[in-house]
SEBALO-997483 format. One record per residue: chain; residue in three letters; residue number from 1; y, z, x of N, C-alpha, C in turn. Coordinates in steps of 0.02 Angstrom, whole numbers, always signed. Layout:
BEGIN
{chaine A; residu ALA; num NUM; n_Y Y; n_Z Z; n_X X; ca_Y Y; ca_Z Z; ca_X X; c_Y Y; c_Z Z; c_X X}
...
END
This chain:
BEGIN
{chaine A; residu MET; num 1; n_Y +321; n_Z -681; n_X +181; ca_Y +369; ca_Z -727; ca_X +150; c_Y +440; c_Z -704; c_X +166}
{chaine A; residu ARG; num 2; n_Y +481; n_Z -752; n_X +189; ca_Y +550; ca_Z -735; ca_X +208; c_Y +593; c_Z -731; c_X +145}
{chaine A; residu ASN; num 3; n_Y +643; n_Z -687; n_X +147; ca_Y +686; ca_Z -682; ca_X +89; c_Y +742; c_Z -735; c_X +93}
{chaine A; residu LEU; num 4; n_Y +777; n_Z -745; n_X +39; ca_Y +827; ca_Z -797; ca_X +33; c_Y +883; c_Z -789; c_X +84}
{chaine A; residu SER; num 5; n_Y +907; n_Z -729; n_X +95; ca_Y +963; ca_Z -718; ca_X +142; c_Y +940; c_Z -737; c_X +213}
{chaine A; residu GLU; num 6; n_Y +878; n_Z -722; n_X +233; ca_Y +853; ca_Z -740; ca_X +299; c_Y +850; c_Z -817; c_X +306}
{chaine A; residu VAL; num 7; n_Y +826; n_Z -851; n_X +253; ca_Y +824; ca_Z -924; ca_X +254; c_Y +894; c_Z -953; c_X +259}
{chaine A; residu ALA; num 8; n_Y +941; n_Z -926; n_X +221; ca_Y +1011; ca_Z -949; ca_X +221; c_Y +1040; c_Z -938; c_X +291}
{chaine A; residu ARG; num 9; n_Y +1029; n_Z -881; n_X +320; ca_Y +1054; ca_Z -870; ca_X +389; c_Y +1027; c_Z -920; c_X +439}
{chaine A; residu ASN; num 10; n_Y +961; n_Z -935; n_X +432; ca_Y +930; ca_Z -984; ca_X +477; c_Y +961; c_Z -1053; c_X +466}
{chaine A; residu LEU; num 11; n_Y +970; n_Z -1073; n_X +402; ca_Y +1002; ca_Z -1137; ca_X +390; c_Y +1073; c_Z -1141; c_X +417}
{chaine A; residu LEU; num 12; n_Y +1111; n_Z -1085; n_X +407; ca_Y +1179; ca_Z -1084; ca_X +430; c_Y +1183; c_Z -1085; c_X +506}
{chaine A; residu SER; num 13; n_Y +1132; n_Z -1058; n_X +539; ca_Y +1133; ca_Z -1059; ca_X +612; c_Y +1120; c_Z -1130; c_X +638}
{chaine A; residu GLN; num 14; n_Y +1091; n_Z -1173; n_X +595; ca_Y +1077; ca_Z -1241; ca_X +616; c_Y +1131; c_Z -1290; c_X +592}
{chaine A; residu TRP; num 15; n_Y +1166; n_Z -1273; n_X +541; ca_Y +1214; ca_Z -1322; ca_X +512; c_Y +1280; c_Z -1286; c_X +498}
{chaine A; residu GLN; num 16; n_Y +1334; n_Z -1322; n_X +510; ca_Y +1402; ca_Z -1298; ca_X +498; c_Y +1433; c_Z -1344; c_X +447}
{chaine A; residu VAL; num 17; n_Y +1462; n_Z -1318; n_X +394; ca_Y +1492; ca_Z -1360; ca_X +343; c_Y +1567; c_Z -1358; c_X +353}
{chaine A; residu THR; num 18; n_Y +1595; n_Z -1417; n_X +367; ca_Y +1667; ca_Z -1424; ca_X +378; c_Y +1691; c_Z -1487; c_X +345}
{chaine A; residu GLY; num 19; n_Y +1680; n_Z -1496; n_X +281; ca_Y +1696; ca_Z -1559; ca_X +248; c_Y +1641; c_Z -1609; c_X +257}
{chaine A; residu GLU; num 20; n_Y +1614; n_Z -1613; n_X +314; ca_Y +1553; ca_Z -1651; ca_X +330; c_Y +1505; c_Z -1601; c_X +360}
{chaine A; residu VAL; num 21; n_Y +1442; n_Z -1614; n_X +354; ca_Y +1393; ca_Z -1569; ca_X +385; c_Y +1381; c_Z -1594; c_X +455}
{chaine A; residu GLN; num 22; n_Y +1391; n_Z -1549; n_X +504; ca_Y +1383; ca_Z -1569; ca_X +574; c_Y +1330; c_Z -1524; c_X +605}
{chaine A; residu ARG; num 23; n_Y +1293; n_Z -1554; n_X +653; ca_Y +1242; ca_Z -1515; ca_X +688; c_Y +1276; c_Z -1465; c_X +735}
{chaine A; residu VAL; num 24; n_Y +1252; n_Z -1404; n_X +734; ca_Y +1278; ca_Z -1354; ca_X +778; c_Y +1223; c_Z -1340; c_X +831}
{chaine A; residu SER; num 25; n_Y +1242; n_Z -1353; n_X +894; ca_Y +1192; ca_Z -1346; ca_X +947; c_Y +1228; c_Z -1328; c_X +1011}
{chaine A; residu ASP; num 26; n_Y +1198; n_Z -1286; n_X +1052; ca_Y +1226; ca_Z -1270; ca_X +1118; c_Y +1215; c_Z -1329; c_X +1166}
{chaine A; residu GLN; num 27; n_Y +1165; n_Z -1371; n_X +1153; ca_Y +1152; ca_Z -1427; ca_X +1196; c_Y +1173; c_Z -1492; c_X +1163}
{chaine A; residu PRO; num 28; n_Y +1196; n_Z -1540; n_X +1200; ca_Y +1214; ca_Z -1605; ca_X +1170; c_Y +1151; c_Z -1640; c_X +1143}
{chaine A; residu GLN; num 29; n_Y +1164; n_Z -1682; n_X +1093; ca_Y +1111; ca_Z -1721; ca_X +1063; c_Y +1084; c_Z -1770; c_X +1113}
{chaine A; residu SER; num 30; n_Y +1018; n_Z -1781; n_X +1117; ca_Y +991; ca_Z -1827; ca_X +1166; c_Y +1010; c_Z -1899; c_X +1150}
{chaine A; residu VAL; num 31; n_Y +1008; n_Z -1939; n_X +1201; ca_Y +1023; ca_Z -2010; ca_X +1194; c_Y +973; c_Z -2042; c_X +1144}
{chaine A; residu ASP; num 32; n_Y +909; n_Z -2021; n_X +1147; ca_Y +859; ca_Z -2048; ca_X +1101; c_Y +877; c_Z -2031; c_X +1028}
{chaine A; residu GLU; num 33; n_Y +899; n_Z -1969; n_X +1017; ca_Y +920; ca_Z -1950; ca_X +948; c_Y +981; c_Z -1990; c_X +925}
{chaine A; residu LEU; num 34; n_Y +1029; n_Z -1998; n_X +971; ca_Y +1088; ca_Z -2038; ca_X +952; c_Y +1069; c_Z -2110; c_X +937}
{chaine A; residu ALA; num 35; n_Y +1027; n_Z -2139; n_X +978; ca_Y +1005; ca_Z -2207; ca_X +966; c_Y +970; c_Z -2213; c_X +900}
{chaine A; residu ARG; num 36; n_Y +926; n_Z -2165; n_X +883; ca_Y +892; ca_Z -2164; ca_X +819; c_Y +940; c_Z -2162; c_X +761}
{chaine A; residu ASP; num 37; n_Y +991; n_Z -2119; n_X +766; ca_Y +1041; ca_Z -2112; ca_X +712; c_Y +1083; c_Z -2175; c_X +704}
{chaine A; residu ILE; num 38; n_Y +1102; n_Z -2205; n_X +761; ca_Y +1142; ca_Z -2267; ca_X +758; c_Y +1101; c_Z -2324; c_X +726}
{chaine A; residu ALA; num 39; n_Y +1038; n_Z -2329; n_X +747; ca_Y +993; ca_Z -2381; ca_X +721; c_Y +983; c_Z -2372; c_X +646}
{chaine A; residu ALA; num 40; n_Y +975; n_Z -2309; n_X +624; ca_Y +966; ca_Z -2294; ca_X +553; c_Y +1029; c_Z -2314; c_X +513}
{chaine A; residu TYR; num 41; n_Y +1087; n_Z -2300; n_X +542; ca_Y +1149; ca_Z -2317; ca_X +509; c_Y +1153; c_Z -2394; c_X +501}
{chaine A; residu LEU; num 42; n_Y +1136; n_Z -2430; n_X +555; ca_Y +1141; ca_Z -2503; ca_X +552; c_Y +1090; c_Z -2534; c_X +503}
{chaine A; residu ARG; num 43; n_Y +1033; n_Z -2502; n_X +495; ca_Y +985; ca_Z -2527; ca_X +445; c_Y +1015; c_Z -2521; c_X +375}
{chaine A; residu GLU; num 44; n_Y +1051; n_Z -2468; n_X +364; ca_Y +1083; ca_Z -2457; ca_X +298; c_Y +1147; c_Z -2498; c_X +289}
{chaine A; residu HIS; num 45; n_Y +1180; n_Z -2514; n_X +345; ca_Y +1244; ca_Z -2550; ca_X +344; c_Y +1240; c_Z -2607; c_X +395}
{chaine A; residu PRO; num 46; n_Y +1202; n_Z -2660; n_X +383; ca_Y +1192; ca_Z -2711; ca_X +434; c_Y +1255; c_Z -2750; c_X +455}
{chaine A; residu GLU; num 47; n_Y +1307; n_Z -2748; n_X +416; ca_Y +1369; ca_Z -2783; ca_X +435; c_Y +1419; c_Z -2737; c_X +470}
{chaine A; residu ALA; num 48; n_Y +1401; n_Z -2676; n_X +481; ca_Y +1446; ca_Z -2627; ca_X +512; c_Y +1463; c_Z -2646; c_X +583}
{chaine A; residu ALA; num 49; n_Y +1525; n_Z -2632; n_X +605; ca_Y +1547; ca_Z -2643; ca_X +673; c_Y +1604; c_Z -2592; c_X +685}
{chaine A; residu ASP; num 50; n_Y +1602; n_Z -2560; n_X +744; ca_Y +1654; ca_Z -2510; ca_X +759; c_Y +1657; c_Z -2497; c_X +833}
{chaine A; residu SER; num 51; n_Y +1708; n_Z -2462; n_X +855; ca_Y +1717; ca_Z -2442; ca_X +924; c_Y +1672; c_Z -2382; c_X +937}
{chaine A; residu VAL; num 52; n_Y +1667; n_Z -2363; n_X +1001; ca_Y +1628; ca_Z -2302; ca_X +1017; c_Y +1655; c_Z -2242; c_X +980}
{chaine A; residu ASP; num 53; n_Y +1723; n_Z -2234; n_X +981; ca_Y +1754; ca_Z -2179; ca_X +944; c_Y +1738; c_Z -2181; c_X +870}
{chaine A; residu GLY; num 54; n_Y +1742; n_Z -2240; n_X +840; ca_Y +1727; ca_Z -2247; ca_X +770; c_Y +1655; c_Z -2232; c_X +753}
{chaine A; residu ILE; num 55; n_Y +1609; n_Z -2255; n_X +797; ca_Y +1538; ca_Z -2239; ca_X +785; c_Y +1525; c_Z -2164; c_X +788}
{chaine A; residu ALA; num 56; n_Y +1555; n_Z -2133; n_X +839; ca_Y +1544; ca_Z -2060; ca_X +847; c_Y +1574; c_Z -2023; c_X +788}
{chaine A; residu GLN; num 57; n_Y +1635; n_Z -2042; n_X +767; ca_Y +1670; ca_Z -2006; ca_X +714; c_Y +1642; c_Z -2021; c_X +645}
{chaine A; residu TRP; num 58; n_Y +1627; n_Z -2083; n_X +630; ca_Y +1610; ca_Z -2101; ca_X +560; c_Y +1536; c_Z -2113; c_X +550}
{chaine A; residu TRP; num 59; n_Y +1506; n_Z -2156; n_X +589; ca_Y +1435; ca_Z -2174; ca_X +577; c_Y +1389; c_Z -2113; c_X +585}
{chaine A; residu LEU; num 60; n_Y +1398; n_Z -2079; n_X +643; ca_Y +1352; ca_Z -2024; ca_X +657; c_Y +1360; c_Z -1965; c_X +610}
{chaine A; residu GLN; num 61; n_Y +1422; n_Z -1949; n_X +591; ca_Y +1434; ca_Z -1896; ca_X +544; c_Y +1402; c_Z -1912; c_X +477}
{chaine A; residu ARG; num 62; n_Y +1412; n_Z -1973; n_X +453; ca_Y +1382; ca_Z -1992; ca_X +390; c_Y +1305; c_Z -1990; c_X +391}
{chaine A; residu GLN; num 63; n_Y +1277; n_Z -2016; n_X +447; ca_Y +1206; ca_Z -2016; ca_X +453; c_Y +1179; c_Z -1944; c_X +455}
{chaine A; residu ARG; num 64; n_Y +1211; n_Z -1902; n_X +491; ca_Y +1188; ca_Z -1831; ca_X +495; c_Y +1198; c_Z -1796; c_X +427}
{chaine A; residu TYR; num 65; n_Y +1250; n_Z -1812; n_X +392; ca_Y +1261; ca_Z -1783; ca_X +326; c_Y +1203; c_Z -1803; c_X +279}
{chaine A; residu ARG; num 66; n_Y +1185; n_Z -1868; n_X +279; ca_Y +1131; ca_Z -1890; ca_X +236; c_Y +1065; c_Z -1854; c_X +254}
{chaine A; residu ILE; num 67; n_Y +1052; n_Z -1848; n_X +319; ca_Y +991; ca_Z -1813; ca_X +342; c_Y +994; c_Z -1739; c_X +321}
{chaine A; residu ALA; num 68; n_Y +1052; n_Z -1708; n_X +329; ca_Y +1060; ca_Z -1638; ca_X +309; c_Y +1047; c_Z -1629; c_X +234}
{chaine A; residu VAL; num 69; n_Y +1072; n_Z -1675; n_X +193; ca_Y +1063; ca_Z -1669; ca_X +121; c_Y +989; c_Z -1674; c_X +105}
{chaine A; residu ASP; num 70; n_Y +954; n_Z -1720; n_X +137; ca_Y +882; ca_Z -1728; ca_X +126; c_Y +845; c_Z -1664; c_X +145}
{chaine A; residu ARG; num 71; n_Y +862; n_Z -1635; n_X +202; ca_Y +828; ca_Z -1573; ca_X +225; c_Y +844; c_Z -1515; c_X +180}
{chaine A; residu VAL; num 72; n_Y +905; n_Z -1510; n_X +157; ca_Y +924; ca_Z -1457; ca_X +112; c_Y +885; c_Z -1462; c_X +46}
{chaine A; residu LYS; num 73; n_Y +878; n_Z -1523; n_X +20; ca_Y +838; ca_Z -1533; ca_X -40; c_Y +766; c_Z -1511; c_X -29}
{chaine A; residu GLU; num 74; n_Y +736; n_Z -1528; n_X +27; ca_Y +668; ca_Z -1507; ca_X +43; c_Y +664; c_Z -1432; c_X +46}
{chaine A; residu ALA; num 75; n_Y +711; n_Z -1401; n_X +79; ca_Y +711; ca_Z -1327; ca_X +88; c_Y +717; c_Z -1293; c_X +19}
{chaine A; residu LEU; num 76; n_Y +762; n_Z -1320; n_X -22; ca_Y +770; ca_Z -1289; ca_X -88; c_Y +708; c_Z -1299; c_X -132}
{chaine A; residu HIS; num 77; n_Y +677; n_Z -1356; n_X -126; ca_Y +615; ca_Z -1369; ca_X -164; c_Y +563; c_Z -1318; c_X -143}
{chaine A; residu ARG; num 78; n_Y +555; n_Z -1308; n_X -76; ca_Y +506; ca_Z -1259; ca_X -51; c_Y +522; c_Z -1189; c_X -77}
{chaine A; residu LEU; num 79; n_Y +585; n_Z -1169; n_X -74; ca_Y +605; ca_Z -1102; ca_X -97; c_Y +594; c_Z -1095; c_X -172}
{chaine A; residu GLU; num 80; n_Y +604; n_Z -1148; n_X -209; ca_Y +593; ca_Z -1147; ca_X -282; c_Y +517; c_Z -1138; c_X -295}
{chaine A; residu GLU; num 81; n_Y +476; n_Z -1174; n_X -258; ca_Y +403; ca_Z -1168; ca_X -266; c_Y +380; c_Z -1098; c_X -248}
{chaine A; residu GLN; num 82; n_Y +412; n_Z -1065; n_X -200; ca_Y +394; ca_Z -998; ca_X -178; c_Y +423; c_Z -945; c_X -226}
{chaine A; residu GLY; num 83; n_Y +464; n_Z -966; n_X -274; ca_Y +492; ca_Z -920; ca_X -321; c_Y +553; c_Z -881; c_X -295}
{chaine A; residu GLN; num 84; n_Y +582; n_Z -905; n_X -239; ca_Y +641; ca_Z -870; ca_X -211; c_Y +706; c_Z -892; c_X -241}
{chaine A; residu VAL; num 85; n_Y +710; n_Z -956; n_X -262; ca_Y +771; ca_Z -981; ca_X -293; c_Y +753; c_Z -1012; c_X -360}
{chaine A; residu GLU; num 86; n_Y +803; n_Z -1018; n_X -402; ca_Y +794; ca_Z -1053; ca_X -464; c_Y +848; c_Z -1105; c_X -471}
{chaine A; residu ARG; num 87; n_Y +832; n_Z -1159; n_X -504; ca_Y +877; ca_Z -1216; ca_X -515; c_Y +899; c_Z -1213; c_X -587}
{chaine A; residu THR; num 88; n_Y +964; n_Z -1222; n_X -597; ca_Y +992; ca_Z -1223; ca_X -664; c_Y +1049; c_Z -1273; c_X -666}
{chaine A; residu PRO; num 89; n_Y +1058; n_Z -1308; n_X -723; ca_Y +1114; ca_Z -1356; ca_X -725; c_Y +1181; c_Z -1321; c_X -734}
{chaine A; residu ASN; num 90; n_Y +1232; n_Z -1348; n_X -701; ca_Y +1299; ca_Z -1322; ca_X -714; c_Y +1327; c_Z -1356; c_X -776}
{chaine A; residu ALA; num 91; n_Y +1391; n_Z -1346; n_X -790; ca_Y +1423; ca_Z -1374; ca_X -851; c_Y +1421; c_Z -1450; c_X -854}
{chaine A; residu THR; num 92; n_Y +1418; n_Z -1483; n_X -797; ca_Y +1417; ca_Z -1556; ca_X -796; c_Y +1346; c_Z -1584; c_X -789}
{chaine A; residu GLY; num 93; n_Y +1296; n_Z -1539; n_X -787; ca_Y +1227; ca_Z -1561; ca_X -783; c_Y +1202; c_Z -1566; c_X -712}
{chaine A; residu VAL; num 94; n_Y +1242; n_Z -1551; n_X -661; ca_Y +1219; ca_Z -1554; ca_X -593; c_Y +1179; c_Z -1490; c_X -578}
{chaine A; residu ALA; num 95; n_Y +1123; n_Z -1498; n_X -545; ca_Y +1080; ca_Z -1441; ca_X -528; c_Y +1117; c_Z -1397; c_X -477}
{chaine A; residu VAL; num 96; n_Y +1116; n_Z -1331; n_X -491; ca_Y +1141; ca_Z -1282; ca_X -443; c_Y +1084; c_Z -1234; c_X -431}
{chaine A; residu TYR; num 97; n_Y +1084; n_Z -1203; n_X -373; ca_Y +1030; ca_Z -1157; ca_X -353; c_Y +1056; c_Z -1089; c_X -341}
{chaine A; residu ARG; num 98; n_Y +1016; n_Z -1040; n_X -356; ca_Y +1035; ca_Z -970; ca_X -345; c_Y +971; c_Z -931; c_X -333}
{chaine A; residu ALA; num 99; n_Y +980; n_Z -867; n_X -310; ca_Y +922; ca_Z -824; ca_X -301; c_Y +890; c_Z -815; c_X -369}
{chaine A; residu ARG; num 100; n_Y +824; n_Z -816; n_X -369; ca_Y +785; ca_Z -811; ca_X -430; c_Y +800; c_Z -743; c_X -463}
{chaine A; residu ARG; num 101; n_Y +815; n_Z -745; n_X -524; ca_Y +828; ca_Z -685; ca_X -563; c_Y +768; c_Z -665; c_X -603}
{chaine A; residu THR; num 102; n_Y +750; n_Z -602; n_X -601; ca_Y +694; ca_Z -578; ca_X -641; c_Y +722; c_Z -526; c_X -689}
{chaine A; residu ALA; num 103; n_Y +684; n_Z -514; n_X -742; ca_Y +705; ca_Z -465; ca_X -793; c_Y +719; c_Z -398; c_X -758}
{chaine A; residu GLY; num 104; n_Y +775; n_Z -369; n_X -775; ca_Y +795; ca_Z -304; ca_X -748; c_Y +827; c_Z -307; c_X -679}
{chaine A; residu THR; num 105; n_Y +836; n_Z -366; n_X -650; ca_Y +867; ca_Z -374; ca_X -586; c_Y +941; c_Z -391; c_X -596}
{chaine A; residu SER; num 106; n_Y +984; n_Z -353; n_X -562; ca_Y +1055; ca_Z -369; ca_X -566; c_Y +1078; c_Z -395; c_X -499}
{chaine A; residu HIS; num 107; n_Y +1123; n_Z -443; n_X -500; ca_Y +1149; ca_Z -473; ca_X -439; c_Y +1221; c_Z -454; c_X -425}
{chaine A; residu SER; num 108; n_Y +1252; n_Z -421; n_X -470; ca_Y +1319; ca_Z -395; ca_X -458; c_Y +1327; c_Z -331; c_X -498}
{chaine A; residu GLN; num 109; n_Y +1372; n_Z -288; n_X -477; ca_Y +1382; ca_Z -225; ca_X -513; c_Y +1400; c_Z -240; c_X -584}
{chaine A; residu GLY; num 110; n_Y +1370; n_Z -202; n_X -629; ca_Y +1384; ca_Z -207; ca_X -700; c_Y +1346; c_Z -262; c_X -734}
{chaine A; residu GLU; num 111; n_Y +1310; n_Z -304; n_X -697; ca_Y +1272; ca_Z -358; ca_X -727; c_Y +1198; c_Z -334; c_X -736}
{chaine A; residu GLU; num 112; n_Y +1168; n_Z -350; n_X -791; ca_Y +1099; ca_Z -334; ca_X -803; c_Y +1061; c_Z -393; c_X -825}
END
């Protein structure tokens, strides 16, 4: 079983967060992948119309962000099932995730 920091490193090697989540890859995305993402965007926004620059900048980033969010949810669910992370609500009731804490485990100096 992989530990949380290894999983986080793997996720970070695949995704870069810069206000929007963007795919990080040494190779360009294939035409088939781009076509799939554009078609998915148009299914969700059938009245959308934009220039090539607009599609690249806005449609594809939003579509990739949505896909990234879905994948992150799946990964966190898996890690929660494996007992590596725990979900807890923050002050506003939004779920936040952290490394699972067990009795006697401290995650920072001075904390027990």
